[in-house]
N, C-alpha and C positions, 0 to 999 in steps of 0.2 A: 504493500499500500503506499505510495508516495501523500508528499504532503505538497499539501499547495502550498505555492505563497499567500504571503496576507496581503491585504490591499493596503495603502496608507489613506490618510486624508487627502489627498493630494491627486489621487486615484492610481499613484505610480507602482507596482509594486513593489513589498515590502521585500527585509531576507529574512528567512527564517531564521529565531533564535538560535538556537544550534551554529548555523555558519556565522552566524554576526558574532557570538562569542565566539568561533576559533580562528574568526578576520580578527579580535580582538585580540586576543591572547597570540598573532605572526604582530602583532604591531608592535605591542610591549615586549614581543622580545628581541625584536629589532631593534627597536630603542633601550631596551637592556643590554644587547650587543655593543651597540656605540658608549651606554655608559663606562661600563667596567673596559675599555681600549683611551677612556677619556683621559687628560691630564692635570683638567679642573677637576675637584670634588665633590659630587650629585649622587642624589640618589635617587629611584623613582622606587613610586608606591600605586600600586592601581588601585581600582576605584574602592576597596573593601581597607583598602588604606594598608594596604603587605606590605613590607617593602618586598623588592622583588630586585632589583637590582643596589648594592652600595659597592660604589671601587674603591678601588688602592688609593688612590687620594685623599679618600677618605676619612679609610684607616688610617692615614696619617695624622690629618688633622685630628680629629673623634678621641683616636686609639683603641678604635672599636675594628675589630674583625668582622667582618661579613658575613661568615660562619654563626656568628654569632647575634647575628641582625636579620638573616634575611626570612622572609614567610612572617614576621611580627607586625608588629601595630608598637613598636616600644622607639621608635625613632626619636620621636620628640623629645625624650628621659634621654637618649645622646647627650639631645643640643641643650636639654632648659633643666636636668636633673628632676623632674617632676612629670608624667605624667598630661600633658594636649595637646594641643593642634600644632604643627606648622604650618609654611605658606603651604606648602604642598594639598594639607589638608584641607584646610580652607575651600581652593578652589577646585581639586577633585569634587568637592562636597555641591560646588561654584556657594558658597557660602561666604557671598562677596560684604552683605549686609555685618559680618561680622568682624572684618579686617580691626575695627579701628577699636570697638573690641581689647583684642588680643595684640595690636600692632602702634594703637593711640596715633601717634603724629608722627611715629616710624617708618611709614608705609606709600607706599607708588604704584602709581600704576606705568610697568615697564612701554617702553614704544617699540620692546626689540618682536612683542607677536599681541594680536588680540587675548583680553581678559589674563594676562602675564601681569603678574604682578613682583616690583623687590621692596628688600628696607635693610636696614642698616641698625644693628642691634648690638647688647654687648651683651656676652654667655659668661657669665658665673660659673660653669658648673663646667667649666671646657678648659683646658692647659694647667699651668700653674697659675694661678692668677687673673685667668678666666684672657678672651677673645672680646675682639669687634671683628663681628663678621658683616660683610655683608652681600645678602639674597638675595637669588631671583629665584623663582617659580615661575613654571609654564605648564601649561596640561598637554596634554597629550590626549589627541581626539580620534574615533575613527571615521571611515568614511563616509559618515550620515554624520561628521561633526557634534558627536556624543561623544564627550570627555569620558575618557574611559582610565586613565593617569594623568600622576603629575611630575615631574623634572624640578626636581630641587638642585641648584650649585649654589656653591659657596667662594666667597675670596673673603682669604684672611685679612683685615687689616688695622690688627693687632699693633703694627708696629709702628705704621704710617701715624698711625689714632695717636701714639703714646707719642710719639714725634712732635705733630702739632700740636697738641694742651700742653707737651711741655714747654716748646718754641711761645706758643699763646702766655702761659705761666711767666713767662719768662718776661715777658712784652711788656707784662703790664706790671711786672717786679720792676723793671728799671726804668718805665714812665716814670710811674707812681715817685718812686726815687730821685729819680734826676730829677722830676717838676718840685720837689719837696729843700732836693741838694742846691738844686740851680737856684730857687728862689732867698735860703737861706744863706747861701755864700754868699749873693749878691745882697743882704740887704747888711753882712758885717761887713763886707767889704767897703760900703759906704758907709758905715760908722768910720771904718779905721782912716776910709780917706781922709775925714772931717775930721780927723786927731792927726793928723800929718801936717794936715792945711795948719791948723794952732801952730800945732808946734815951732813947723816951718817960721812963721809969724811970730812968734815969741821969741824968738833964738838971732844970735851976732852974729854968731862963730859961723864964716864961711866952710869949713869941711863938714858942719853940722846939715847946711842950707843941702849943701850936694847930695850927703847921706837920705834929710830926706826928700829932696826930687827924685833921686835913686827908686826908693824906695812908691813914691809915688805914680812912676812911671810904670811900676811892675803891678800895681795895682791895677790899674789900668788893663795892662793887658790879661790882667787874670779872666775880668769877666768875656772876653774877646774870646776865648777860646772856649767859656761856658758857649756862649753861641754859638760858636763852631759845632760842638760837640749835639747840644739840644735838634740845631742842622740839618746833621749829619743821620740822625734819627728818622727824618723825614723820608726820608729816601725811599721809596716803597713803599708807604704806607696808604697812597692814590691810588685809582687805576690810570695806565698808562693815556696823554689826551694830548693834540695839538698844542703846539706854544705858538703862537706865534712871534717872530723872533724882532723886529720893528717895536711892536707892543710891547712884549715886554723890556725891554732897554731902554725906550721911553720915560714907562713909568716908571724903574729903577734911578733917571736920573730927578726925575721932577721929584723924589723923598728925600734925595741929595743938595745939597747949600755949598751945589760947586759954579766959581767964578772964571776960573782960568783951563778949564775944560774945554780942549776941538775934540768935537765930536763927528769921525764919519760914517754916516751910517749905509752902508750898501748894499741891502738886504729885498729891495724891494718891498715887498709881503713876501717873503718865505716865514713857512708853518717846518716846526719839528716835531713829529711824531714821538715822544716818550714819555719820562717820569714827569709830572708836574712840578718838579722842581730845578727843570731845567733853566726858568725864571732864574733863581736863587745863584745860580751858576753864570751868569752874566751879573748878575750883583758882584760876588765877588771875585771874578777876573773884573770890573774895572774900580772895583776899589782896591785890590793889589796893584793894580797901574797906581792910582795918586797912589799909594802910601811911599811906590817906589821908582819914581817916574823923578828923575833927577833936572829935571825944569820943568816948565808950564806942559802939563800933561798933554797927550794925544793917543788919542785912538782912534785904530780905524776897524771895522768891522764889513770883512765881504767873502762872495760864495764865487763856485765856478763849479759848474756842472763836469762829470768827470762820467770817464764808462765803468767805473766801481759806485757811482754816483755823486754826489754831491761833496764838495770839500766846502766849507766855511772855514774863516781866517777871523783869528783875532788879532792885531799886530797894536801894540804903545812904544813908547822911548821909554818907561821904565828902566829899571838894570837887568839886565839879561841875564840868564842860566848857561853857566859857564861847561864849556863844553864836555867836557867831565862828570857833567848832570845831567844833560842831557837824557838820554837813557836811564837813567836808576830813579829818579826822579816819583817816580809812576808805582813802582815798584817794591819803595821804605815799606817795613815792616813798623817800625818806630817814626812815629812821623811827629817833625818837630811845629811848636806852634808855627813857625815861621813857611813851615813850607805846606801847610795843612788847606788855604788854597791853590793849589796842583792836586793834593790825594783826592781831595773833596767833585773836586770839575772830573777825574778821570773817572770818580767808582758812578757820578749819575752820567756821564755818558755812555762806562761801560753797564752800568743798568736800564740802561738806554739800547742796548744795541751798538752803540757806536763805538767809533778809535779819537785817541790826538793822541799827538806829539806834535813834539817845540824843536822850531828848524827855526826860530832865529839866528840873530850876529848878537854873541855878546855885549858888541860895544854898540849894539844903533836901539833893541831893546826889547821884549819877548817876541815868539813867533804864531801861536799855538793853529795845528792844523786838525780842524777836527772833519773822522771823513762820517757823513752820513751815510748809511749802504741805501738802493732803493728802495721803495715802499714808505722809507720814511721820511722823506721832505715832499713838500705840494708849495701851490701857489697862490695866495687867493687874493680877492679885493678886498681890500676892507670896507670900502667905502658901498658893495653891493650888502 
């Protein structure tokens, strides 16, 4: 006696139950073979929540052999220490409404497949001290689109997450300590400078007066160093953006009380794509020129497009850099206060994927050449 195919609601012939079951087993068997040979930690459950594949990579991650868990429904206990549903269980039952109950705000729908989900969570019972894992669950369907199982994959984020958390905490500590230290030190220096000024005015001895003047000079340098360190910490704290060179330079000059500076700004509407501290870089270069200029300060900023991209040139008539220091000035690990400007400028540009070298004649002044790669510069009309 033959079994007649049942009619579906659409009028099409439906597959016999026994045939659909055999096809489902075949599909799951193929998936099981793929998972067992995968280097990604994965397991596969069927529609009854039984584990039918548990690969070697997952054995290494969990410490549980496939013989111990194959054919059971204890996979949740392997990750959470208690019997509870994994993402795979929720997907195989299509219980999407229970996602929030078990994963709260830690999950999201995956773009990799329909009704696939992923989550990042901490698993305290795994390994020594727990593990941070990124989990992705993808449903397995038969030819009719019915969910017959789920594959769950894992990525171990423990090391990266701990490093990110440690870095965030370190930054928070540094910002707090630097903020407190900066203001406290600045307040104390202001007080000491006041006493030094009073002392200098109250004595007549020339040697004592020279000592007080030297002390005042040193006290003036300390706040500058504090400003340097505070500015340096700003590198990399904001998203990269376009910086208009002419606009940045003019903004800096407007804040300075300069009467003798001669500026030749030949940059048209040039914009650079990099760290926002690029604006600060021009401030450092201009201040350095004002300090080191032997006569009335002169600055020229120009550019030229070259095969490698664009060459931005900063020239002045300040004290030049000796030939013996041209190649080492950007590589110093211990940076003196006098050399902080060049180190600061170099690191801003390096973070922005640009490079710098000094090519000036020491007797004529500084000449910095900045190489800007293609894609990191453009020309924009400021009036539009």
